[in-house]
C-alpha positions in Angstrom: 119.4 107.2 121.0 121.5 106.0 118.0 120.1 103.7 115.3 121.4 102.3 112.0 118.1 102.9 110.3 115.3 105.4 111.2 112.0 105.0 109.4 109.5 107.8 109.3 106.1 106.3 108.9 104.6 102.9 109.9 102.5 102.1 106.9 103.2 99.4 104.3 106.6 100.8 103.2 107.7 101.7 106.7 106.8 98.7 108.8 108.0 96.1 106.2 111.2 98.1 105.8 111.6 97.9 109.6 111.3 94.2 109.6 113.7 93.7 106.7 116.3 96.1 108.3 116.1 94.1 111.5 116.5 90.8 109.6 119.7 92.3 108.1 121.0 93.0 111.6 120.4 96.8 111.7 119.3 98.6 114.9 116.0 100.1 113.6 113.4 102.5 114.8 110.0 103.2 113.2 108.4 106.6 114.0 104.6 106.8 113.5 102.4 109.7 114.5 99.1 107.9 114.0 98.4 104.2 113.9 100.6 101.5 112.5 99.6 100.2 109.1 99.1 103.6 107.5 96.2 104.3 105.1 96.2 100.8 103.7 95.4 99.1 107.0 93.3 101.8 108.7 91.5 103.8 105.9 92.1 101.9 102.6 92.9 98.4 101.5 91.8 96.4 104.5 88.6 98.1 105.6 87.5 98.4 102.0 88.0 94.7 101.3 86.2 93.9 104.6 83.2 95.7 103.3 83.5 94.2 99.9 83.5 90.8 101.5 79.9 91.7 102.7 79.0 93.0 99.2 79.8 89.7 97.6 77.0 87.6 99.1 74.5 90.6 98.7 75.3 90.8 95.0 75.6 87.1 94.3 72.5 85.8 96.0 70.7 85.8 92.6 73.4 83.5 91.2 73.0 81.1 94.2 69.2 81.0 93.5 70.0 79.8 89.9 72.1 77.0 91.5 69.1 75.9 93.6 70.1 77.6 96.8 67.2 79.3 98.6 69.4 81.9 100.3 68.4 85.5 100.9 70.9 88.0 102.4 70.1 91.1 104.4 72.4 93.7 105.7 73.0 94.6 109.4 75.1 97.8 108.8 76.1 98.1 112.4 77.5 94.6 112.5 79.2 94.9 109.1 80.9 98.1 110.2 81.8 96.6 113.5 83.4 93.6 111.8 85.3 96.0 109.5 86.8 97.8 112.6 87.6 94.4 114.2 89.5 93.3 111.1 91.4 96.5 111.0 92.3 96.2 114.6 93.5 92.7 114.2 95.7 93.5 111.3 97.1 96.5 113.1 97.9 94.4 116.2 99.6 91.9 113.9 101.9 94.6 112.5 102.8 95.7 116.1 103.6 92.1 117.1 105.8 91.6 114.0 107.8 94.7 114.7 108.2 93.8 118.3 109.2 90.2 117.5 112.0 91.6 115.3 113.2 94.0 117.9 112.2 97.1 116.0 111.8 100.2 118.3 108.4 101.8 117.8 108.2 105.5 118.6 104.8 107.3 118.6 105.2 110.9 117.6 105.6 113.4 114.8 109.0 113.3 113.1 110.9 116.3 111.8 114.2 116.0 110.0 116.8 118.2 111.8 119.8 117.2 109.7 120.7 114.3 107.5 121.6 112.2 110.6 119.1 113.5 113.1 115.3 113.1 113.3 113.5 115.1 115.9 110.3 113.8 117.5 107.4 115.7 118.9 105.7 113.3 121.4 101.9 113.1 121.5 101.9 114.4 125.1 103.3 117.7 123.8 99.8 118.6 122.7 99.8 121.6 120.3 103.4 122.5 121.1 105.6 122.7 118.0 108.8 122.1 120.0 110.8 119.0 119.4 110.9 117.0 122.7 113.5 114.4 121.8 115.2 112.9 118.7 117.2 110.1 117.4 120.6 109.9 115.7 120.8 107.6 112.7 123.0 106.5 109.9 120.2 106.3 107.3 116.7 107.7 107.0 113.7 106.2 105.2 110.9 108.6 104.4 107.7 106.5 104.3 105.0 109.0 105.2 102.6 108.0 102.5 99.8 110.1 101.0 96.6 111.7 102.0 93.3 112.3 100.1 93.5 115.2 97.6 90.1 116.9 97.3 89.1 118.2 93.8 88.3 121.9 93.3 84.6 121.9 94.0 83.1 125.2 95.2 81.4 124.8 98.5 83.2 121.6 99.4 83.4 121.0 103.1 82.9 118.3 105.8 79.1 118.7 105.6 78.9 118.5 101.7 81.8 116.6 100.2 83.5 113.7 102.0 87.0 112.3 101.2 87.6 108.6 100.8 87.8 108.3 104.6 84.1 109.1 104.9 83.0 105.6 103.9 84.4 104.1 107.1 82.4 106.3 109.4 79.0 105.3 108.0 76.3 104.5 110.6 73.5 104.1 108.1 73.2 103.5 104.4 72.5 106.6 102.4 69.7 106.5 99.8 71.4 108.7 97.2 75.1 109.0 96.6 77.4 110.7 94.1 81.0 109.5 93.7 83.5 111.9 92.1 86.2 109.8 90.5 86.0 106.7 88.3 89.2 105.1 89.4 89.7 102.0 91.6 88.5 103.7 94.8 85.4 105.1 93.1 84.4 101.8 91.6 84.9 99.9 94.8 82.9 102.4 96.8 80.1 102.3 94.2 80.0 98.5 94.5 79.8 98.6 98.3 77.1 101.3 98.5 74.9 99.8 95.8 75.2 96.3 97.3 74.4 97.7 100.8 71.1 99.2 99.5 71.8 102.7 98.3 69.0 103.3 95.8 70.9 105.7 93.5 74.6 105.7 93.0 76.1 108.0 90.4 79.8 107.6 89.4 81.3 110.7 87.8 84.6 110.5 85.8 86.5 113.4 84.2 88.0 111.2 81.5 86.1 109.5 78.7 86.3 106.1 80.3 86.4 104.4 83.8 89.9 103.4 85.0 91.5 105.7 82.4 95.1 104.5 83.2 94.3 100.9 82.6 93.7 98.9 79.4 90.6 100.4 77.6 89.1 96.9 77.5 89.2 96.9 81.3 87.5 100.3 81.5 84.8 99.1 79.1 84.3 95.9 81.2 83.9 98.0 84.3 81.4 100.4 82.8 79.3 97.5 81.7 79.6 95.9 85.1 78.6 99.1 86.9 75.6 99.7 84.7 74.5 96.1 85.2 74.5 96.7 88.9 72.3 99.7 88.4 75.0 102.3 88.9 74.8 105.5 86.8 78.0 106.2 85.0 78.7 109.8 83.8 81.9 110.2 81.8 83.8 113.3 80.5 82.3 115.4 83.3 83.5 117.2 86.4 81.8 118.4 89.6 82.0 122.1 90.1 79.8 123.1 93.0 78.3 121.5 96.1 75.7 123.1 98.3 73.2 122.1 101.0 69.8 121.5 99.7 67.2 120.6 102.3 68.5 117.5 104.1 70.7 116.6 101.2 73.3 118.0 98.9 73.0 119.5 95.4 76.0 118.7 93.2 76.5 120.6 90.0 78.4 119.0 87.1 79.6 120.3 83.8 81.4 118.7 80.8 85.1 118.2 81.2 85.6 120.1 78.0 84.6 123.3 79.8 81.4 124.1 78.0 78.7 125.3 80.3 75.9 123.0 79.2 75.8 119.2 79.3 72.2 118.2 79.3 72.8 116.7 82.7 71.1 118.6 85.5 72.4 119.0 89.1 72.4 115.9 91.2 70.4 115.9 94.4 72.0 113.3 96.8 72.5 112.6 100.4 76.3 112.0 100.3 79.1 113.1 98.0 82.4 111.2 98.1 85.4 112.7 96.3 87.9 110.0 95.5 89.9 111.6 92.7 93.4 111.1 93.9 96.1 111.6 96.6 98.8 114.1 97.6 102.1 113.5 99.3 102.1 113.6 103.1 105.3 115.6 103.5 104.1 118.9 105.0 106.3 119.9 108.0 108.7 117.0 107.6 111.7 119.3 107.0 112.8 117.9 103.6 114.0 121.4 102.6 116.2 121.5 105.7 118.6 119.0 104.2 117.9 119.6 100.5 115.8 116.6 99.5 114.3 117.2 96.1 110.6 117.0 96.4 108.7 118.9 93.7 105.1 119.6 94.7 105.8 117.4 97.8 106.5 114.2 95.9 110.0 112.9 96.9 112.3 112.3 94.0 114.0 108.9 94.1 116.0 106.7 91.8 115.2 103.0 91.3 117.3 102.2 94.4 114.8 104.4 96.3 117.6 106.9 97.1 116.8 110.6 97.2 119.0 113.5 96.3 120.7 113.1 99.7 122.7 110.0 99.7 121.8 108.5 103.1 118.1 109.5 102.8 115.6 107.2 101.0 111.9 107.3 100.3 109.5 104.5 99.7 105.8 104.1 99.2 103.1 106.6 98.1 105.3 109.5 99.1 107.5 109.1 96.1 104.6 109.0 93.7 105.8 106.1 91.5 103.1 103.6 92.3 100.5 104.5 94.9 99.8 100.9 95.9 100.5 99.1 99.1 102.2 96.1 97.5 104.5 98.5 95.6 105.3 100.2 98.9 106.2 96.8 100.5 108.8 96.1 97.9 110.1 99.7 97.8 110.6 99.7 101.6 112.6 96.5 101.5 114.7 97.6 98.5 115.5 100.9 100.3 116.9 99.3 103.5 118.7 96.6 101.6 120.5 99.3 99.6 121.2 101.3 102.9 122.9 98.2 104.2 125.2 97.4 101.4 123.1 95.5 98.9 122.3 96.6 95.3 118.6 96.3 94.5 116.4 98.1 92.0 112.6 98.6 92.0 110.9 97.3 88.9 107.5 99.1 88.5 106.6 96.9 85.5 106.2 94.0 87.9 103.6 95.7 90.1 100.0 94.6 89.4 97.1 97.1 89.5 93.9 95.6 90.9 90.3 96.9 91.2 88.3 94.7 93.7 84.9 95.1 92.0 82.7 92.1 91.9 84.0 90.4 89.7 87.5 92.1 89.9 89.9 93.3 87.3 93.7 93.4 87.2 96.6 94.4 85.0 100.4 94.1 85.1 103.2 95.2 82.8 102.5 97.1 79.6 99.2 97.5 77.9 98.6 97.5 74.2 97.9 101.2 73.9 101.1 102.3 75.7 103.2 99.7 73.9 102.1 100.8 70.4 102.5 104.5 71.4 106.1 103.6 72.3 106.6 102.2 68.8 106.8 98.6 69.9 105.8 95.8 67.6 103.5 93.7 69.7 100.6 91.3 69.4 97.8 90.3 71.8 95.8 87.2 72.6 92.4 87.3 74.3 90.6 84.4 75.8 86.9 84.9 76.7 86.2 83.3 80.1 82.7 82.3 78.8 84.7 79.5 77.2 86.2 78.4 80.5 84.4 75.5 82.2 85.2 76.6 85.7 83.7 80.0 85.0 80.5 78.3 84.1 80.7 76.1 87.2 81.1 79.1 89.4 78.1 80.8 87.7 79.9 83.9 86.4 81.3 83.4 82.9 81.9 87.1 82.3 85.4 88.5 81.6 88.5 87.8 79.7 92.3 87.1 79.9 94.4 89.2 77.6 98.2 88.8 77.1 100.6 91.1 75.4 103.8 89.9 73.8 106.5 91.2 71.5 106.4 89.8 68.0 110.1 88.9 67.7 110.6 86.6 70.6 107.1 86.1 71.9 108.2 87.4 75.3 105.3 88.3 77.7 105.2 92.1 78.2 101.9 92.5 80.1 98.4 91.2 80.8 94.9 92.3 81.6 92.3 90.2 83.4 88.6 90.8 84.0 86.6 88.3 85.9 86.6 86.1 89.0 89.9 85.8 90.8 91.6 88.3 88.6 93.7 89.5 91.5 95.1 86.0 92.1 95.6 85.1 88.4 97.5 88.3 87.6 100.4 87.2 89.7 101.2 84.4 87.2 101.8 87.0 84.6 103.8 89.2 87.0 106.1 86.2 87.6 106.2 85.6 83.9 107.3 89.1 83.1 110.0 88.9 85.9 111.3 85.7 84.4 111.1 86.9 80.8 108.7 84.0 80.0 107.6 83.5 76.5 104.3 82.5 75.0 105.7 79.1 74.2 106.5 78.6 77.9 103.0 79.5 78.9 101.7 77.1 76.4 103.9 74.3 77.7 102.7 74.9 81.3 100.1 72.3 82.4 97.3 74.0 84.3 94.9 72.0 86.4 91.5 71.2 84.9 89.0 72.5 85.6 90.5 75.9 86.7 90.3 79.5 85.8 94.1 79.4 85.3 93.6 77.4 82.2 92.6 80.6 80.6 96.2 81.8 80.9 97.5 79.2 78.5 94.5 79.7 76.2 95.3 83.5 76.0 98.9 82.6 74.9 97.5 80.3 72.2 95.0 83.0 71.2 97.9 85.3 70.2 98.2 83.2 67.0 94.6 82.4 66.7 95.0 78.9 68.1 93.0 78.8 71.4 91.6 75.3 71.5 88.5 76.3 73.4 87.5 79.1 71.1 85.7 78.9 67.8 87.6 80.6 65.0 85.9 82.7 62.4 86.8 82.6 58.7 89.1 85.6 59.0 91.0 84.0 61.8 89.7 86.1 64.6 88.8 84.0 67.7 85.7 84.7 69.7 
């Protein structure tokens, strides 16, 4: 069958690209070998947030007691996991309904690129056969196959010793002792979930010298303090080297990241080990080399239009390695099909927020101070402490801050970091500001509702010049 657009992969990039292509009048097919929604819906964003929604009340019940609410929460792990699967199923069904409503053909099977205009499909009924049963002809191809967990080099790692990030969603009981290898967003969220669910010992191991090493250092420091306040052990500048069965548990050996043999930290005896150190591209067997698509180490090279080295083949989402985030994939998928169909759109990575859904969460968008100064830019920052925000006090959690970065010449907003309640909502204001080249003066002119957490956005803009009205200035002009 002939199509205008053939999309390989039904995750965030693929399914939204399918909808957008159909809106533009293109005859479109989405090929998916597993379940619609990709990792995000089935083994990532959605199930993790469903479990974190349970973590919230478990962690915040102490705050409620301070407010005079005699509420005690207890966990029914079977019900919590069942609800998680229900949420995943509902979202997945919604994606199917959206594609169907837009007239997008959904084909279940494994795709293999035959030539630049032909995609072969091995249907599920073919079993282990490697033969291609049928295929589609298409004018343009979008590769949206995403990524899969990348396991670190740990001696003895296997399904009975070291679990990937997928392992959390198969829990039937709460383990007493857990080690998490990787102090990025996934590691922090998993640590939060497990500690709130009742795991007595949670150890978070990070190779770099701070948590969230690719975000603003202030965010990493905030998260370390938050983890330790929850009773989570944080071990920085270390790596796991060996895992072995030890009685009914697992012994995990760790050494300094510097390579020296001794660290003063002995082996960890735990019940579960989760390795959440990163992802690798899901391109094996796809046939990219057949048509000459450039894909070093499996990551598909694209330009900002999402076009590959082959002019009618595009790639969007995790598979291109630009931003391994579902909301980046959404935009990349739409941009790809818009360009296929005659428009001229470019992806802007600086407008993509990064969020960690800890409790409270943290978020960042645009440039951070460290990277800006390394690039030789003349910048200034303003920080507003949320302890000075009335709504933070009303909500009972005045921790965190809002930090804005601007250029010194025009006062244009270049980036922002937020730690604290609703960070993942507030960060979008700064994303919009960067997109519109908003200045500090324009943020200051904006009237935010009172009381609200968003008031801190304007306060951070005033703080750049030491003028935050709800912050006491010291003699040297520094606001605290």
